[in-house]
LOROMI-145436 format. One record per residue (C-alpha): x, z, y. Coordinates in steps of 0.05 Angstrom, whole numbers, plus 5000, padded with zeros to 4 digits. Last residue first. Layout:
N
NODE/X/Z/Y
...
***
This chain:
530
NODE/3805/2269/3597
NODE/3822/2237/3531
NODE/3892/2250/3505
NODE/3955/2221/3536
NODE/3991/2286/3549
NODE/3974/2289/3623
NODE/3909/2327/3626
NODE/3871/2311/3690
NODE/3805/2338/3665
NODE/3815/2393/3613
NODE/3839/2384/3542
NODE/3904/2420/3552
NODE/3906/2461/3616
NODE/3940/2426/3673
NODE/4014/2441/3680
NODE/4039/2466/3748
NODE/4056/2539/3738
NODE/3988/2570/3728
NODE/3946/2570/3666
NODE/3871/2555/3668
NODE/3811/2596/3691
NODE/3800/2549/3750
NODE/3850/2492/3743
NODE/3922/2499/3763
NODE/3944/2446/3814
NODE/3996/2398/3786
NODE/3950/2337/3783
NODE/3923/2353/3852
NODE/3993/2358/3881
NODE/4010/2292/3848
NODE/3948/2258/3876
NODE/3964/2284/3945
NODE/4035/2258/3940
NODE/4011/2190/3917
NODE/3962/2184/3975
NODE/4018/2199/4024
NODE/4060/2148/3988
NODE/4010/2092/4002
NODE/4047/2038/3962
NODE/4046/2089/3906
NODE/3972/2092/3890
NODE/3956/2028/3926
NODE/4010/1976/3919
NODE/4047/2002/3859
NODE/3990/2029/3816
NODE/3943/1973/3834
NODE/3997/1921/3822
NODE/4012/1950/3753
NODE/3939/1952/3735
NODE/3938/1878/3749
NODE/3904/1829/3797
NODE/3896/1864/3863
NODE/3842/1864/3916
NODE/3794/1907/3875
NODE/3839/1967/3886
NODE/3820/1971/3960
NODE/3746/1969/3944
NODE/3755/2023/3892
NODE/3792/2069/3941
NODE/3733/2073/3989
NODE/3745/2129/4040
NODE/3821/2123/4041
NODE/3869/2181/4056
NODE/3826/2231/4018
NODE/3845/2301/4040
NODE/3787/2313/4087
NODE/3738/2292/4033
NODE/3763/2346/3985
NODE/3802/2314/3928
NODE/3764/2309/3862
NODE/3751/2234/3872
NODE/3826/2224/3875
NODE/3836/2261/3810
NODE/3782/2217/3779
NODE/3821/2156/3805
NODE/3883/2181/3769
NODE/3841/2191/3707
NODE/3818/2118/3709
NODE/3890/2096/3721
NODE/3912/2134/3659
NODE/3860/2103/3614
NODE/3913/2076/3568
NODE/3977/2111/3586
NODE/4032/2089/3634
NODE/3994/2117/3694
NODE/3996/2188/3669
NODE/4071/2189/3660
NODE/4081/2163/3731
NODE/4034/2218/3756
NODE/4067/2274/3715
NODE/4137/2258/3742
NODE/4193/2298/3711
NODE/4207/2251/3653
NODE/4210/2193/3702
NODE/4267/2224/3741
NODE/4306/2238/3677
NODE/4297/2165/3656
NODE/4322/2140/3723
NODE/4381/2187/3725
NODE/4402/2165/3656
NODE/4395/2092/3676
NODE/4435/2099/3740
NODE/4417/2091/3813
NODE/4351/2128/3810
NODE/4276/2124/3797
NODE/4253/2086/3859
NODE/4180/2106/3872
NODE/4161/2047/3916
NODE/4204/1987/3932
NODE/4143/1942/3939
NODE/4175/1889/3896
NODE/4207/1942/3851
NODE/4141/1978/3837
NODE/4112/1910/3823
NODE/4166/1890/3774
NODE/4168/1954/3732
NODE/4185/2028/3732
NODE/4242/2020/3781
NODE/4318/2026/3778
NODE/4359/2021/3841
NODE/4417/1974/3857
NODE/4381/1940/3915
NODE/4375/1876/3874
NODE/4328/1915/3829
NODE/4339/1941/3759
NODE/4274/1942/3721
NODE/4249/1988/3666
NODE/4205/1964/3610
NODE/4153/1993/3565
NODE/4121/1958/3505
NODE/4168/1992/3456
NODE/4152/2056/3493
NODE/4078/2047/3478
NODE/4093/2032/3405
NODE/4133/2097/3399
NODE/4080/2139/3433
NODE/4021/2110/3394
NODE/3984/2050/3420
NODE/3910/2042/3431
NODE/3886/1972/3416
NODE/3899/1920/3469
NODE/3840/1894/3509
NODE/3885/1882/3570
NODE/3959/1885/3556
NODE/3998/1950/3559
NODE/4057/1963/3605
NODE/4019/1993/3664
NODE/3970/2030/3620
NODE/3908/1997/3595
NODE/3842/2011/3631
NODE/3791/2059/3604
NODE/3724/2026/3622
NODE/3669/2045/3671
NODE/3699/2057/3740
NODE/3756/2008/3732
NODE/3708/1956/3705
NODE/3666/1962/3768
NODE/3728/1952/3811
NODE/3743/1886/3775
NODE/3818/1873/3778
NODE/3832/1803/3803
NODE/3858/1741/3767
NODE/3889/1691/3815
NODE/3876/1615/3812
NODE/3811/1620/3851
NODE/3847/1655/3909
NODE/3811/1709/3949
NODE/3848/1733/4010
NODE/3899/1788/4011
NODE/3929/1768/4077
NODE/4003/1752/4077
NODE/4045/1782/4133
NODE/4091/1824/4090
NODE/4100/1768/4040
NODE/4113/1792/3969
NODE/4040/1813/3959
NODE/4019/1740/3960
NODE/3969/1748/3904
NODE/3999/1730/3837
NODE/3994/1665/3798
NODE/3996/1676/3724
NODE/4053/1640/3690
NODE/4039/1579/3648
NODE/4090/1571/3593
NODE/4100/1500/3567
NODE/4137/1500/3500
NODE/4186/1445/3484
NODE/4202/1445/3409
NODE/4271/1419/3390
NODE/4272/1365/3337
NODE/4319/1313/3368
NODE/4262/1271/3398
NODE/4227/1331/3429
NODE/4166/1362/3395
NODE/4111/1382/3443
NODE/4078/1449/3456
NODE/4025/1476/3504
NODE/3996/1411/3531
NODE/3947/1422/3588
NODE/3885/1388/3613
NODE/3849/1376/3547
NODE/3781/1345/3558
NODE/3782/1305/3493
NODE/3841/1261/3512
NODE/3910/1284/3531
NODE/3944/1260/3468
NODE/4019/1274/3475
NODE/4064/1216/3495
NODE/4108/1188/3440
NODE/4180/1194/3418
NODE/4193/1244/3473
NODE/4264/1256/3498
NODE/4272/1182/3512
NODE/4286/1192/3586
NODE/4221/1156/3603
NODE/4183/1202/3557
NODE/4213/1265/3587
NODE/4199/1240/3657
NODE/4127/1225/3640
NODE/4119/1293/3607
NODE/4148/1327/3669
NODE/4100/1290/3715
NODE/4041/1308/3670
NODE/4062/1381/3673
NODE/4062/1381/3748
NODE/3995/1347/3749
NODE/3966/1403/3705
NODE/3997/1455/3751
NODE/3969/1428/3815
NODE/3915/1478/3835
NODE/3956/1537/3813
NODE/3979/1568/3747
NODE/4054/1568/3756
NODE/4094/1527/3706
NODE/4150/1553/3662
NODE/4187/1505/3616
NODE/4206/1537/3550
NODE/4259/1519/3499
NODE/4251/1516/3423
NODE/4290/1513/3358
NODE/4351/1546/3388
NODE/4421/1519/3370
NODE/4439/1501/3441
NODE/4481/1441/3462
NODE/4442/1376/3457
NODE/4372/1405/3464
NODE/4395/1448/3522
NODE/4426/1388/3557
NODE/4360/1350/3552
NODE/4319/1410/3576
NODE/4365/1423/3635
NODE/4365/1350/3655
NODE/4289/1350/3650
NODE/4287/1410/3698
NODE/4332/1369/3744
NODE/4284/1311/3742
NODE/4228/1359/3761
NODE/4266/1370/3827
NODE/4307/1430/3848
NODE/4316/1416/3923
NODE/4282/1478/3952
NODE/4218/1439/3962
NODE/4222/1420/3889
NODE/4227/1494/3871
NODE/4163/1506/3911
NODE/4129/1449/3875
NODE/4141/1480/3806
NODE/4191/1479/3749
NODE/4222/1541/3718
NODE/4268/1536/3657
NODE/4258/1586/3601
NODE/4305/1610/3546
NODE/4280/1657/3491
NODE/4337/1695/3459
NODE/4345/1706/3383
NODE/4380/1638/3376
NODE/4431/1659/3427
NODE/4443/1724/3390
NODE/4464/1688/3327
NODE/4502/1631/3361
NODE/4547/1674/3405
NODE/4531/1704/3473
NODE/4594/1681/3509
NODE/4603/1614/3475
NODE/4529/1596/3479
NODE/4526/1614/3553
NODE/4587/1572/3567
NODE/4559/1513/3528
NODE/4493/1518/3567
NODE/4532/1517/3633
NODE/4575/1457/3612
NODE/4514/1417/3589
NODE/4479/1427/3655
NODE/4543/1410/3692
NODE/4545/1344/3655
NODE/4472/1328/3672
NODE/4481/1341/3748
NODE/4422/1375/3782
NODE/4424/1423/3723
NODE/4455/1484/3757
NODE/4392/1490/3800
NODE/4352/1502/3737
NODE/4310/1559/3764
NODE/4331/1601/3705
NODE/4295/1651/3660
NODE/4331/1684/3601
NODE/4294/1726/3551
NODE/4309/1775/3495
NODE/4384/1783/3502
NODE/4398/1837/3450
NODE/4437/1902/3452
NODE/4442/1940/3386
NODE/4509/1927/3350
NODE/4542/1907/3415
NODE/4597/1854/3417
NODE/4549/1797/3435
NODE/4517/1838/3490
NODE/4584/1853/3523
NODE/4601/1779/3516
NODE/4536/1762/3551
NODE/4552/1810/3608
NODE/4623/1784/3618
NODE/4600/1711/3619
NODE/4543/1727/3667
NODE/4593/1760/3713
NODE/4637/1698/3713
NODE/4576/1653/3719
NODE/4552/1685/3783
NODE/4489/1647/3806
NODE/4473/1631/3733
NODE/4427/1691/3722
NODE/4383/1674/3783
NODE/4349/1735/3812
NODE/4310/1783/3770
NODE/4295/1748/3704
NODE/4350/1761/3653
NODE/4313/1803/3602
NODE/4352/1854/3560
NODE/4323/1887/3499
NODE/4363/1947/3472
NODE/4347/2007/3515
NODE/4366/2058/3462
NODE/4400/2108/3509
NODE/4472/2094/3489
NODE/4465/2018/3491
NODE/4429/2021/3558
NODE/4482/2067/3587
NODE/4537/2019/3567
NODE/4496/1962/3596
NODE/4488/2000/3662
NODE/4564/2009/3663
NODE/4571/1934/3658
NODE/4527/1923/3718
NODE/4566/1973/3759
NODE/4632/1940/3741
NODE/4606/1873/3765
NODE/4582/1900/3832
NODE/4507/1891/3845
NODE/4472/1846/3894
NODE/4466/1848/3969
NODE/4399/1883/3972
NODE/4414/1926/4033
NODE/4394/1870/4081
NODE/4325/1869/4047
NODE/4302/1797/4047
NODE/4316/1792/3973
NODE/4274/1853/3960
NODE/4206/1837/3989
NODE/4195/1763/4002
NODE/4245/1743/3949
NODE/4217/1783/3891
NODE/4149/1752/3876
NODE/4177/1683/3891
NODE/4124/1643/3928
NODE/4168/1628/3989
NODE/4227/1606/3948
NODE/4295/1624/3977
NODE/4346/1596/3927
NODE/4415/1616/3902
NODE/4392/1684/3878
NODE/4426/1751/3874
NODE/4412/1814/3833
NODE/4477/1804/3796
NODE/4447/1814/3726
NODE/4392/1796/3744
NODE/4355/1853/3711
NODE/4297/1871/3666
NODE/4312/1927/3617
NODE/4271/1935/3554
NODE/4264/1992/3503
NODE/4236/2046/3547
NODE/4253/2117/3525
NODE/4205/2167/3557
NODE/4188/2236/3530
NODE/4155/2282/3579
NODE/4172/2352/3603
NODE/4231/2349/3650
NODE/4226/2408/3698
NODE/4195/2400/3767
NODE/4233/2413/3832
NODE/4255/2341/3838
NODE/4182/2318/3834
NODE/4164/2356/3897
NODE/4224/2331/3935
NODE/4208/2261/3913
NODE/4138/2264/3940
NODE/4157/2295/4007
NODE/4212/2244/4015
NODE/4164/2188/3999
NODE/4117/2214/4053
NODE/4173/2212/4104
NODE/4197/2143/4084
NODE/4207/2118/4155
NODE/4159/2061/4142
NODE/4106/2110/4117
NODE/4113/2155/4178
NODE/4107/2094/4223
NODE/4044/2070/4187
NODE/4012/2139/4191
NODE/4027/2144/4265
NODE/3999/2074/4274
NODE/3929/2104/4268
NODE/3937/2136/4337
NODE/3946/2069/4373
NODE/4000/2076/4426
NODE/4009/2061/4500
NODE/4023/2133/4521
NODE/3958/2139/4560
NODE/3923/2108/4501
NODE/3949/2163/4456
NODE/3919/2218/4499
NODE/3856/2176/4506
NODE/3846/2181/4431
NODE/3828/2254/4443
NODE/3852/2323/4422
NODE/3926/2316/4433
NODE/3970/2378/4432
NODE/3999/2358/4500
NODE/4069/2379/4480
NODE/4065/2338/4416
NODE/4037/2278/4454
NODE/4095/2281/4503
NODE/4144/2284/4446
NODE/4110/2224/4414
NODE/4114/2183/4478
NODE/4187/2200/4491
NODE/4206/2182/4420
NODE/4169/2116/4425
NODE/4202/2098/4491
NODE/4271/2113/4462
NODE/4255/2070/4402
NODE/4233/2013/4447
NODE/4298/2017/4486
NODE/4340/2021/4423
NODE/4304/1959/4395
NODE/4254/1968/4340
NODE/4251/1937/4271
NODE/4219/2000/4244
NODE/4269/2012/4188
NODE/4328/1990/4230
NODE/4307/2031/4291
NODE/4298/2092/4246
NODE/4368/2084/4216
NODE/4399/2080/4285
NODE/4357/2136/4315
NODE/4367/2188/4261
NODE/4354/2257/4292
NODE/4308/2234/4348
NODE/4266/2187/4305
NODE/4263/2239/4250
NODE/4239/2293/4298
NODE/4185/2249/4328
NODE/4160/2230/4259
NODE/4159/2302/4235
NODE/4121/2326/4296
NODE/4068/2271/4290
NODE/4061/2286/4216
NODE/4049/2360/4231
NODE/4000/2341/4286
NODE/3958/2300/4237
NODE/3960/2355/4184
NODE/3936/2408/4232
NODE/3882/2362/4259
NODE/3856/2348/4189
NODE/3862/2421/4168
NODE/3816/2445/4224
NODE/3818/2457/4299
NODE/3773/2398/4312
NODE/3791/2341/4359
NODE/3833/2316/4300
NODE/3769/2284/4276
NODE/3796/2213/4285
NODE/3840/2229/4225
NODE/3778/2229/4181
NODE/3749/2163/4161
NODE/3768/2120/4221
NODE/3840/2143/4215
NODE/3844/2130/4141
NODE/3810/2062/4149
NODE/3860/2046/4204
NODE/3919/2065/4161
NODE/3892/2024/4103
NODE/3881/1964/4148
NODE/3952/1973/4175
NODE/3979/1970/4104
NODE/3939/1907/4091
NODE/3964/1876/4157
NODE/4039/1886/4140
NODE/4088/1858/4191
NODE/4033/1838/4240
NODE/4010/1909/4252
NODE/4080/1934/4265
NODE/4092/1874/4311
NODE/4031/1889/4353
NODE/4051/1962/4362
NODE/4122/1941/4382
NODE/4096/1890/4432
NODE/4053/1944/4465
NODE/4109/1996/4465
NODE/4157/1974/4519
NODE/4115/2001/4576
NODE/4044/2008/4550
NODE/3981/1968/4541
NODE/3944/1984/4479
NODE/3936/1936/4420
NODE/3862/1926/4409
NODE/3817/1955/4355
NODE/3744/1932/4351
NODE/3751/1900/4284
NODE/3814/1920/4247
***
């Protein structure tokens, strides 16, 4: 952003500054795009044609849907009217210089940002996918959901809160809707259910109905259950909640589920203290038949101290017969045996970059693992659902590792990071979501080992004028997982995703037409080597 200043303009200067502040990384990408090629709209070539087409579409959308546009842009009616007037004037002027934008009080690179915020590139992408036939098999085995999609806390470092839970449309799911999703899951072979989006205990009546539905199913299984432990601030209530869960899910399926209680400084700031996590552990040991319970820490600069505090509290409460040996350079205890025989397992979750906060800078953090751009260029990376250094998986194994996520906005997404950024929503029902995936060659490509590498090769094959970002590898190196790269870069920039999809569908020289790349050629989408 060096050298760029917010222009002066009636009613628009503050709007421009706010757009930049809301998502600096997105603005950086828009500026890089503009500096790379959009600045050349002085020429009567494809770049200028594309730029003016986007300008016209943005102006038309603002005029046709002012209320929705004002909400998406965070603009007042007066600011929106000024923006429409400015864009219409630019369209009539057929701008050939930056000065044309400056006279209207706008930065030209913000046009891309506004189009993205209005969802215009997403609409292009989804319209293209909708015209394709289903051609891929996809039957994920795991569903991550809330089930209500609500939470009773507002933690700043929550990967979901900053994005989805602040969305005014994400008001949670109706009970009947959640139960219909379970019916669809049972029918479609999605058998593993993870309660980890929102707080499962925020609506105990709904949780009771969901767990009883799982108990009565021959195939559905509760695989994991993560709670912030707010319900355990009083020991008796902690016991009551665990009893209710056990009664609804039944002993057999309860034992098959992994239960985890989160404990970290951010939760303490929200009023859920380490003492409350110990209440939850103590009540769990008294009530539940499981042989182990997890406590989740976040890998940050204080996670070893957080664990020591929990161990001290457990020992003082009589839940530990002796303190674990911390000598010999060990800084973290993974498993301890509680006094009544239950194993307490400490799970250390990887810390993520602050992608959930729109204003967060993607600065280096020593407690975050980052993707190495050099590795991307030289090694076939795992697919979104596959762990690093995993052996190649066959189709059935890959789908066993796949998950689909139901967001608090009531839409299904490929995984967490797609959901956090709200990119490429798959549909409002599970059948619709699976059908949508089965039409999408780019999503299918990214779930395979080496798929991200082949997506980058597609990008490199784009003509320079069609590449939204000049150095895609540098952008990718700011994220910590393949899933983040796919969501924040390849799909977070929906114009880039559309161009990749068009490239993937383009017939190759001498190959067949009709949208499918020739088998065995670069860009093939059947999982074989490119």
